C-alpha positions in Angstrom: -196.7 -15.4 78.9 -196.3 -13.2 82.0 -194.6 -15.1 84.9 -197.3 -13.9 87.3 -200.0 -15.6 85.2 -197.8 -18.8 85.1 -197.5 -18.7 88.9 -201.2 -18.5 89.3 -201.7 -21.5 86.9 -199.1 -23.5 88.8 -200.7 -22.7 92.2 -204.1 -23.7 91.0 -202.8 -27.1 89.8 -201.0 -27.7 93.1 -204.1 -26.7 95.1 -206.0 -29.5 93.5 -204.2 -31.8 96.0 -206.9 -30.8 98.5 -209.4 -33.1 96.6 -207.4 -36.2 97.2 -206.2 -37.2 100.7 -206.2 -41.0 100.4 -202.8 -42.6 100.8 -202.2 -45.9 99.1 -199.1 -48.1 99.1 -197.8 -48.6 95.5 -196.8 -52.1 94.4 -193.3 -52.6 92.9 -192.8 -53.6 89.3 -194.6 -52.5 86.2 -198.1 -51.0 86.2 -199.8 -50.2 82.9 -203.1 -48.4 82.3 -204.8 -46.4 79.7 -207.9 -45.8 77.5 -208.9 -45.8 73.9 -211.7 -43.3 73.2 -213.7 -42.7 70.1 -216.0 -39.7 70.1 -218.7 -39.2 67.4 -221.0 -36.3 66.6 -223.5 -35.8 63.8 -226.2 -33.4 62.6 -228.5 -33.3 59.7 -231.0 -30.7 58.3 -233.8 -30.8 55.8 -236.1 -27.8 55.1 -234.8 -26.3 58.4 -235.6 -22.6 58.0 -233.5 -21.5 61.0 -230.4 -22.7 59.1 -227.7 -25.3 59.6 -225.3 -27.5 57.8 -225.1 -31.3 57.7 -222.0 -32.4 59.6 -220.2 -35.4 61.0 -217.2 -35.5 63.3 -215.0 -38.1 64.8 -212.2 -37.9 67.3 -209.9 -40.8 68.5 -207.7 -40.7 71.5 -205.2 -43.2 73.0 -203.9 -42.2 76.5 -201.6 -44.8 78.0 -199.3 -44.9 81.1 -196.4 -47.1 81.9 -195.3 -46.8 85.5 -192.3 -48.7 87.1 -191.2 -48.9 90.7 -188.5 -51.0 92.3 -186.6 -50.2 95.4 -185.4 -46.6 95.0 -186.1 -46.5 91.2 -189.2 -45.0 89.5 -189.9 -44.6 85.8 -193.0 -43.0 84.5 -194.0 -42.8 80.8 -197.1 -41.4 79.2 -198.1 -41.8 75.6 -200.8 -39.6 74.0 -202.0 -40.1 70.4 -205.0 -38.1 69.2 -206.6 -37.5 65.8 -209.9 -35.9 64.7 -211.8 -35.0 61.5 -215.0 -33.2 60.8 -217.0 -32.9 57.6 -219.4 -30.0 57.1 -221.3 -29.9 53.9 -218.9 -32.2 52.2 -215.7 -30.3 53.3 -213.3 -32.2 55.5 -211.2 -30.5 58.1 -208.8 -31.7 60.8 -209.9 -31.0 64.3 -207.2 -32.7 66.4 -203.7 -34.2 65.7 -201.2 -35.0 68.4 -198.4 -37.4 69.1 -196.7 -37.0 72.5 -194.5 -39.1 74.7 -193.1 -38.0 78.0 -190.8 -40.1 80.2 -189.1 -39.4 83.5 -186.8 -41.6 85.5 -186.1 -41.0 89.2 -183.7 -42.3 91.9 -185.0 -41.7 95.4 -183.2 -39.0 97.4 -185.7 -38.7 100.3 -189.2 -39.7 101.0 -190.9 -37.8 98.1 -187.9 -36.4 96.2 -185.9 -38.1 93.5 -182.9 -37.3 91.3 -184.4 -37.3 87.8 -183.8 -37.3 84.1 -186.6 -36.6 81.7 -187.3 -36.6 77.9 -190.3 -35.3 76.0 -191.1 -35.6 72.3 -194.1 -33.9 70.5 -195.2 -33.8 66.8 -198.3 -34.6 64.7 -199.4 -37.1 62.1 -200.7 -35.2 59.0 -200.6 -31.8 57.4 -202.4 -28.9 59.1 -204.0 -26.0 57.2 -205.2 -22.5 57.7 -208.8 -22.8 56.7 -209.5 -19.1 56.9 -208.0 -18.5 53.4 -208.7 -19.9 50.0 -206.8 -22.0 48.9 -206.0 -23.4 52.3 -202.3 -22.8 53.3 -200.3 -25.6 55.0 -199.2 -24.4 58.5 -197.7 -27.7 59.8 -196.6 -31.2 58.9 -195.2 -34.4 60.4 -191.9 -33.2 62.0 -192.8 -29.6 61.1 -192.8 -28.8 63.9 -191.4 -31.5 66.3 -190.1 -30.7 69.7 -187.6 -32.7 71.7 -186.7 -31.8 75.3 -184.5 -33.5 77.9 -182.5 -32.8 80.9 -181.6 -33.7 84.6 -183.5 -32.4 87.5 -185.4 -33.2 90.7 -188.7 -35.1 90.8 -191.3 -34.7 93.5 -193.6 -37.7 93.5 -196.4 -38.5 95.9 -197.9 -41.2 93.7 -198.3 -42.3 90.0 -201.2 -39.8 89.9 -199.5 -36.8 91.5 -195.9 -35.7 90.6 -193.9 -32.7 89.4 -190.5 -32.6 87.8 -188.1 -29.6 88.0 -185.3 -29.5 85.3 -183.1 -26.3 85.5 -180.8 -27.4 82.7 -183.2 -28.5 79.9 -182.1 -28.8 76.3 -185.0 -28.1 73.9 -184.8 -28.7 70.1 -187.3 -27.4 67.6 -187.4 -29.2 64.3 -189.1 -27.8 61.2 -188.5 -30.4 58.5 -190.2 -28.6 55.6 -188.6 -26.3 53.1 -191.5 -23.8 52.8 -192.1 -23.5 56.6 -188.4 -23.4 57.2 -188.0 -20.6 54.7 -190.7 -18.6 56.5 -189.0 -19.0 59.8 -192.0 -20.8 61.3 -192.0 -21.9 64.9 -189.0 -19.8 65.9 -186.3 -21.3 63.6 -184.2 -18.8 61.7 -185.5 -18.4 58.1 -184.0 -21.2 56.0 -183.0 -23.3 59.0 -184.7 -26.5 60.1 -183.4 -26.7 63.6 -183.3 -24.5 66.7 -181.6 -25.3 70.0 -182.5 -23.7 73.4 -181.4 -24.3 77.0 -183.6 -23.4 79.9 -185.8 -24.3 82.8 -188.6 -26.9 82.5 -191.3 -27.7 85.0 -193.7 -30.6 84.2 -196.6 -31.5 86.5 -199.2 -34.2 86.5 -202.3 -34.7 88.6 -205.2 -37.1 88.1 -208.0 -37.6 90.6 -211.7 -38.6 90.8 -213.9 -35.6 91.0 -216.7 -37.9 91.9 -217.4 -41.6 91.6 -217.7 -41.8 87.8 -215.8 -38.7 86.9 -212.0 -38.6 86.6 -210.0 -35.4 85.9 -206.5 -35.5 84.5 -204.2 -32.4 84.5 -201.0 -32.1 82.6 -198.9 -28.9 82.9 -195.7 -28.1 81.1 -193.7 -24.8 81.6 -190.5 -23.8 79.9 -188.3 -20.7 80.0 -185.5 -20.2 77.5 -182.4 -18.8 79.1 -180.9 -17.7 75.8 -183.7 -15.4 74.7 -186.5 -13.6 76.5 -186.5 -15.9 79.6 -189.5 -13.9 81.0 -191.7 -15.3 78.1 -192.6 -18.6 79.6 -194.0 -21.3 77.2 -197.1 -22.8 78.8 -199.0 -26.0 77.9 -201.9 -27.1 80.0 -204.1 -30.0 79.2 -207.2 -31.1 81.1 -208.9 -34.4 80.2 -212.2 -35.2 81.9 -213.9 -38.6 81.5 -217.5 -39.0 82.8 -218.2 -42.7 82.7 -221.8 -43.8 81.8 -221.1 -47.5 81.8 -218.2 -49.9 81.0 -218.1 -48.9 77.3 -219.7 -45.4 77.0 -218.4 -42.1 78.4 -218.7 -38.4 77.9 -215.3 -36.8 77.4 -214.1 -33.2 77.7 -210.6 -32.2 76.6 -209.2 -28.7 77.1 -205.8 -27.4 76.0 -204.3 -24.0 76.6 -201.0 -23.3 74.8 -198.7 -20.2 74.8 -195.5 -20.2 72.8 -194.5 -16.8 71.5 -192.1 -18.4 68.9 -195.2 -19.9 67.2 -197.8 -17.3 68.0 -197.8 -14.3 70.3 -201.2 -15.0 71.6 -202.9 -17.6 73.9 -204.1 -20.7 71.9 -207.1 -22.7 73.1 -208.7 -25.9 72.0 -211.8 -27.8 73.4 -213.2 -31.2 72.3 -216.3 -32.6 73.9 -218.5 -35.5 72.9 -220.2 -38.8 73.9 -217.8 -41.6 73.1 -217.0 -45.2 73.2 -214.4 -46.0 75.8 -212.2 -49.1 76.2 -209.6 -49.8 79.0 -206.2 -51.0 77.9 
């Protein structure tokens, strides 16, 4: 993606700080928080002349945070697990499938800056298909792809809900552990290879705030530039999770994700999930 567009996205995310000016003193030790959300949708038709197909859909999400602070040490870890299915006229399709864990350790260098080391791992649970062709073609599997990134850097951290890590010497490994996908050179690996190594610059940002009393907005931004090949083509992943609480157990949930990775697809990918769901605090 063009670096000018990336800069605009980054500036928009940083500008969100204007919504939150309350300063709170964070306690030392472990702090754990998270949500389990189940979103359901259903439609049914009988003698409906305008058309329509019977359908049912379900999406589950676990979003959990582990935050540690003691003296000059901070350690933040986020776990995201999501899975969704829809059934339309008896045909079942996958609508969401994510497993991601991101962890960053920091040792305080000044008031808001920390020497840091981070690690990130992403993959999925089950096979993914291209539903536009018959028979459906498998496009992804567990560990095909999987991404592992890690490296040293500097962490700017205002709070558990607002921080950004800069890692100028990041190692990124792409794994495609499937013979067919590997032979096709999927996800940027050389045809026949199941592993690709890159080194580059990673920027990871996180900001969560309350848009209003019962509405929280979580923003997750990941940028990566590969020094070894086309460094101007920055990989971008932006996730926005909005939770609109109705009561203790029910909420409306909106999830957006923008993804650009020219090794996988030379176009912007977009996903949106919205529904009324059951929510439980962890």
